[in-house]
C-alpha positions in Angstrom: -0.1 0.1 -0.2 3.0 2.4 0.6 4.1 1.8 -2.9 0.6 2.9 -4.3 0.7 5.9 -2.0 4.3 7.1 -3.3 2.9 6.5 -7.1 0.1 8.8 -6.4 2.0 11.2 -4.9 4.5 11.5 -7.9 2.0 11.6 -10.3 0.2 14.1 -8.7 3.4 16.1 -8.8 3.9 15.3 -12.4 0.2 16.7 -13.1 1.3 20.0 -11.0 4.2 20.0 -13.2 2.7 19.8 -16.6 -0.5 22.0 -15.7 2.0 25.8 -16.8 2.0 23.7 -19.9 -1.3 22.8 -20.4 -1.7 25.5 -23.8 0.6 23.1 -25.2 -0.2 19.3 -24.4 -3.7 19.8 -23.1 -4.2 16.4 -23.3 -2.0 15.0 -20.8 -3.1 16.0 -17.8 -6.5 14.4 -18.6 -4.5 11.3 -18.8 -2.7 11.5 -15.4 -6.3 12.6 -14.0 -7.8 9.4 -15.0 -4.7 7.4 -13.9 -5.0 9.1 -10.5 -9.1 8.5 -10.1 -7.9 4.9 -10.4 -5.5 4.8 -7.8 -7.8 7.0 -5.3 -9.7 4.5 -3.9 -6.5 2.4 -2.7 -5.0 5.9 -1.3 -8.1 7.1 0.5 -9.6 4.0 1.9 -9.3 5.5 6.0 -9.6 9.0 5.0 -13.0 8.7 3.1 -14.8 10.4 6.3 -12.9 13.6 5.6 -13.7 13.8 2.4 -17.6 13.5 2.5 -17.4 15.7 5.6 -15.1 18.6 3.7 -17.5 21.6 3.3 -15.4 23.2 0.1 -16.1 20.2 -1.8 -19.6 20.1 -0.7 -19.9 23.7 -1.5 -18.8 23.0 -5.3 -20.8 19.8 -5.5 -24.4 22.2 -4.7 -23.1 24.4 -7.6 -22.7 22.0 -9.6 -26.0 20.4 -9.0 -27.7 23.9 -9.7 -26.4 24.5 -13.0 -27.1 20.5 -14.5 -30.9 21.1 -12.8 -31.2 23.7 -15.0 -30.0 22.3 -17.7 -32.0 19.8 -17.5 -35.6 21.3 -16.5 -34.2 23.8 -19.4 -33.2 21.4 -22.3 -29.9 23.1 -22.4 -27.7 20.0 -22.9 -25.4 22.2 -25.0 -24.2 23.4 -21.3 -22.6 20.2 -20.7 -19.5 21.0 -22.1 -19.1 23.8 -19.7 -20.5 21.9 -16.6 -17.9 19.3 -17.6 -15.3 22.0 -16.6 -16.8 22.1 -13.2 -16.5 18.8 -12.2 -12.6 18.8 -13.4 -12.4 21.4 -10.8 -14.5 19.3 -8.6 -12.5 16.0 -9.8 -8.9 17.9 -8.7 -10.2 19.3 -5.5 -11.2 15.5 -4.7 -8.0 13.7 -5.9 -5.8 16.3 -3.9 -7.5 15.2 -0.4 -4.6 12.6 0.0 -2.0 14.8 -0.1 -3.3 17.0 2.0 -4.0 15.1 4.6 -1.2 13.5 4.8 0.9 16.6 4.7 2.6 16.3 1.7 1.9 19.3 0.5 5.7 20.6 0.2 6.6 18.3 -2.8 3.4 19.3 -4.6 4.2 23.2 -4.1 8.0 22.6 -5.5 6.7 20.8 -8.5 4.8 23.3 -9.4 7.2 25.7 -9.3 9.6 23.7 -11.3 6.6 23.2 -13.8 6.4 27.2 -13.8 10.4 27.6 -13.6 10.9 25.7 -17.1 7.9 27.6 -18.5 9.8 30.7 -17.4 13.2 29.8 -18.5 11.2 28.6 -22.1 9.5 31.8 -22.4 12.6 34.2 -21.9 14.8 32.2 -25.0 12.2 32.6 -26.9 11.6 36.4 -26.4 15.4 37.0 -26.7 15.5 35.2 -30.3 12.5 37.1 -31.0 14.1 40.5 -30.2 17.2 39.5 -32.0 15.7 38.6 -35.1 13.0 42.0 -34.8 14.3 45.1 -34.2 10.6 46.4 -34.5 8.9 43.3 -31.9 5.7 44.8 -30.6 5.4 43.0 -27.1 1.5 44.7 -26.8 -0.6 42.3 -28.3 -0.7 39.9 -31.1 -0.7 35.8 -31.3 2.8 35.8 -31.1 2.7 36.6 -28.0 1.3 34.2 -26.8 3.3 31.3 -29.0 6.5 33.0 -26.7 4.7 33.0 -23.4 3.7 29.3 -24.0 0.1 30.2 -23.5 -2.6 33.2 -23.2 -1.2 36.0 -21.2 -4.0 36.5 -18.7 -3.5 32.7 -17.7 -0.2 32.3 -17.6 0.4 35.8 -15.3 -2.1 33.6 -13.2 0.3 30.9 -13.1 3.3 33.0 -12.6 1.3 35.2 -9.7 0.0 31.5 -7.8 4.0 30.8 -8.4 5.0 34.3 -6.7 3.0 34.2 -3.4 4.2 30.3 -3.0 7.7 31.5 -3.0 7.6 34.2 -0.4 5.5 31.8 1.5 8.3 28.9 1.1 11.5 32.2 1.3 9.5 32.7 4.9 8.7 29.2 6.5 11.5 27.1 5.4 14.6 26.6 7.8 17.1 26.1 5.3 18.8 30.0 4.5 19.8 29.2 0.7 16.2 27.7 0.3 14.8 31.0 1.8 17.5 33.0 -0.5 16.3 31.0 -4.0 12.7 31.7 -2.9 13.5 35.3 -2.6 15.1 35.4 -5.5 12.6 33.4 -7.9 9.4 35.8 -6.5 11.6 38.5 -7.5 12.2 37.6 -11.1 8.5 36.5 -11.6 7.7 39.8 -10.4 10.1 41.3 -12.7 8.8 39.6 -15.8 5.1 39.9 -15.2 6.3 43.4 -15.1 7.6 43.1 -18.5 5.1 41.3 -20.2 2.8 43.6 -18.6 -0.2 40.6 -17.1 -2.2 43.4 -16.0 -4.9 41.6 -13.9 -1.8 39.6 -12.1 -0.1 43.5 -11.6 -3.3 44.5 -9.8 -3.3 41.5 -7.7 -0.1 41.9 -6.5 -0.7 45.4 -5.7 -4.0 44.9 -4.0 -2.1 42.2 -2.0 0.3 44.4 -1.2 -2.0 47.2 0.5 -3.8 44.5 2.4 -0.2 42.8 3.7 0.0 46.1 6.3 -3.0 44.8 7.8 -1.0 41.7 8.9 2.2 43.4 9.9 2.7 44.2 13.4 6.0 46.5 13.0 5.0 50.0 11.8 8.4 50.3 10.0 7.8 47.3 7.9 4.1 48.2 7.4 5.6 51.8 5.9 8.0 50.2 3.8 5.3 47.6 2.4 3.3 50.8 1.7 6.1 52.6 0.1 7.2 49.7 -2.3 3.5 48.7 -3.3 2.9 52.6 -4.3 6.3 52.8 -6.3 5.9 49.8 -7.8 2.0 51.0 -8.9 3.1 54.2 -10.4 6.3 52.7 -12.1 3.4 50.7 -13.9 1.9 53.7 -15.2 4.2 55.8 -16.1 7.1 53.8 -16.9 5.8 50.7 -18.0 5.7 50.9 -22.1 3.8 47.8 -23.2 1.5 48.8 -20.1 0.6 51.9 -22.0 0.3 50.3 -25.5 -2.1 47.5 -24.1 -4.3 50.3 -23.2 -5.1 51.1 -27.0 -5.4 47.3 -27.7 -2.7 47.3 -30.7 -4.8 50.0 -32.6 -2.2 52.3 -33.1 -3.2 56.4 -32.2 -1.9 59.6 -33.3 -3.9 61.1 -30.6 -3.6 59.2 -27.5 -6.5 60.4 -25.1 -8.1 58.7 -22.1 -11.4 58.3 -24.0 -9.9 56.5 -26.9 -8.3 54.0 -24.4 -11.1 53.3 -22.7 -13.3 52.2 -26.0 -10.3 50.5 -27.4 -10.3 48.4 -24.4 -12.2 45.1 -25.5 -14.2 45.0 -21.9 -16.0 48.2 -22.2 -18.0 46.8 -25.4 -18.4 43.3 -23.8 -19.8 44.9 -20.4 -21.7 47.5 -22.4 -23.4 44.5 -24.2 -23.9 42.6 -20.8 -25.4 46.0 -19.2 -27.2 46.3 -22.6 -28.9 42.6 -22.0 -29.9 43.1 -18.4 -31.7 46.3 -18.9 -33.6 44.9 -22.2 -34.6 41.4 -20.1 -36.5 40.8 -16.8 -34.2 39.4 -14.1 -34.5 36.1 -14.4 -33.7 33.5 -11.7 -32.6 30.7 -13.7 -30.4 32.5 -16.8 -30.2 31.9 -20.3 -27.8 29.4 -20.3 -24.0 29.3 -21.5 -24.4 28.8 -25.3 -27.4 31.7 -25.6 -25.8 34.1 -23.7 -22.9 33.9 -25.8 -25.2 34.5 -28.5 -26.9 37.5 -27.2 -23.6 39.2 -26.7 -22.4 38.4 -30.4 -26.1 39.6 -31.4 -25.4 43.0 -29.2 -21.5 43.0 -30.8 -23.1 43.4 -34.5 -25.5 46.2 -33.7 -23.1 48.4 -31.3 -22.8 51.8 -32.8 -19.8 52.9 -29.9 -17.0 51.6 -31.7 -13.9 54.4 -33.1 -14.2 52.8 -36.2 -15.4 50.0 -38.6 -12.0 47.7 -38.6 -12.2 48.2 -34.4 -16.0 46.5 -34.6 -15.0 43.9 -37.6 -12.4 42.8 -34.7 -14.3 42.6 -32.0 -17.6 40.5 -33.7 -14.7 38.1 -35.1 -13.6 37.7 -32.1 -16.9 36.9 -30.8 -15.7 38.4 -26.6 -17.5 35.9 -24.0 -18.3 38.5 -21.2 -14.8 38.5 -19.9 -16.2 38.0 -16.3 -17.2 35.2 -14.2 -19.5 36.8 -11.9 -21.5 38.2 -15.1 -21.4 35.1 -16.9 -23.0 33.3 -14.1 -25.1 35.7 -13.8 -26.5 35.8 -17.4 -26.1 31.9 -17.7 -27.4 30.5 -14.1 -29.1 33.6 -13.5 -29.6 35.0 -9.9 -30.1 31.4 -7.8 -26.7 30.6 -9.5 -24.9 33.8 -9.1 -25.6 34.1 -5.8 -24.7 30.9 -5.1 -21.4 31.7 -6.6 -20.8 35.0 -4.9 -21.8 32.7 -1.5 -18.7 30.2 -2.2 -16.4 33.0 -3.0 -17.4 34.7 0.1 -17.0 31.7 2.2 -13.4 30.8 0.8 -12.2 34.5 1.9 -13.7 34.2 5.4 -12.3 30.7 5.7 -8.5 31.7 5.1 -8.9 35.6 6.5 -6.3 34.9 9.1 -3.8 33.3 6.9 -2.0 35.7 4.7 -0.7 34.0 2.0 -3.9 31.7 1.3 -5.9 34.6 1.2 -3.4 36.3 -1.1 -3.9 33.5 -3.2 -7.9 33.8 -3.3 -7.9 37.5 -3.7 -5.8 36.9 -7.0 -8.4 33.9 -7.9 -11.6 36.5 -7.4 -10.0 39.4 -9.4 -9.2 36.9 -12.2 -13.2 36.2 -12.3 -13.6 39.9 -12.2 -11.5 39.9 -15.8 -11.9 36.7 -17.2 -14.3 34.0 -17.8 -11.9 31.8 -15.8 -14.0 28.5 -15.6 -14.6 28.1 -19.5 -11.1 27.1 -19.9 -9.3 24.0 -18.9 -6.5 25.8 -17.9 -8.1 28.3 -16.2 -10.4 25.6 -14.0 -6.9 23.7 -13.1 -5.3 26.8 -11.9 -8.4 27.6 -10.0 -8.4 23.9 -8.8 -4.4 24.7 -7.8 -5.5 27.8 -5.8 -8.2 26.5 -3.7 -5.8 23.3 -2.9 -2.8 25.3 -2.4 -5.1 27.5 0.1 -5.8 24.7 2.1 -2.3 23.3 2.3 -0.8 26.1 3.3 -3.7 26.9 5.8 -3.0 23.1 6.9 0.4 23.2 7.1 0.2 26.9 9.2 -2.5 25.8 11.2 -3.2 29.0 13.0 -6.7 30.4 13.6 -5.2 34.4 14.8 -3.9 36.6 12.3 -0.9 35.8 10.3 2.0 38.0 11.9 4.8 38.6 9.4 
């Protein structure tokens, strides 16, 4: 049985290592999940009760059931594809339980960090090659960016953000000085790279957590230092980050730049404008329109929206067929008031559970902010990263086992 436990642990570690590469090898994590599921009954025998009473799993299962019942009752079988993504999240959380219970989280942490490091080194190498081949390389927008980053910028950025906070945790609580220094250096490099690629949501998460960290520090000098560093980082992003400025126009070159133009060139201005239009022109629904119909309503709005700067801008948005780019709005339109409120309740419960653990709370805040700008749970990598956040938050909380306010 001990051999089975070790195989299970190392398979899960391989899974965590591979997740940062999901955009390239999407099928491999699913194959590992199948093998883990087959081994799971042999690994969890004695700890089955702890899974049955796990609150997070019960919360998520209840949410899945709401969406399934709505899909069946309103004949939305086309929504099964999205529902399967939620069950993938549920599966990850269940399969992680033996590792959390048996306190094997450190190996899991380092497996993920090593995967992130490999992606980071690969991306830096590809970017250097691209710069050497093209003097006018534009890093603001374009499909080439994703190929250099080995994934979509928001999701890769979120991956680095998770690694950043885990690295800080390990740098603080590791007993080995070399390990502490390596983790500090690693987190610093991740922050510099996030700054360079202008992963806006990730940088915003770090800034927000930077301000929140003030409430966890006891020493006044440390509080002041954290505040100053956070402010300097924020000012630097706004004033000196070239990629950040160029991304404000979404790649559409403008001779006379203005705040109004930058707002209208941001896709979410039109996406959320259409969401508002749909909400204002339809009565409040308790059970939503379904995920497919919601997307069709958005596409129709893009076709009839006259607020674009020009025709080419409109064609671009219509061609991209953007989703709501907000997980909360997506659930409100697709699952109705019932699903939306249940989802918000789950988010609040997670925040409340980890409110006294700074690093767990940092991960949860980053995830909730990511929900504000992306439909995270509609993509496999998004589901996997959310699973990692919940697993790591739980693992960090278990390791610390501290009900009092975290003292840094």
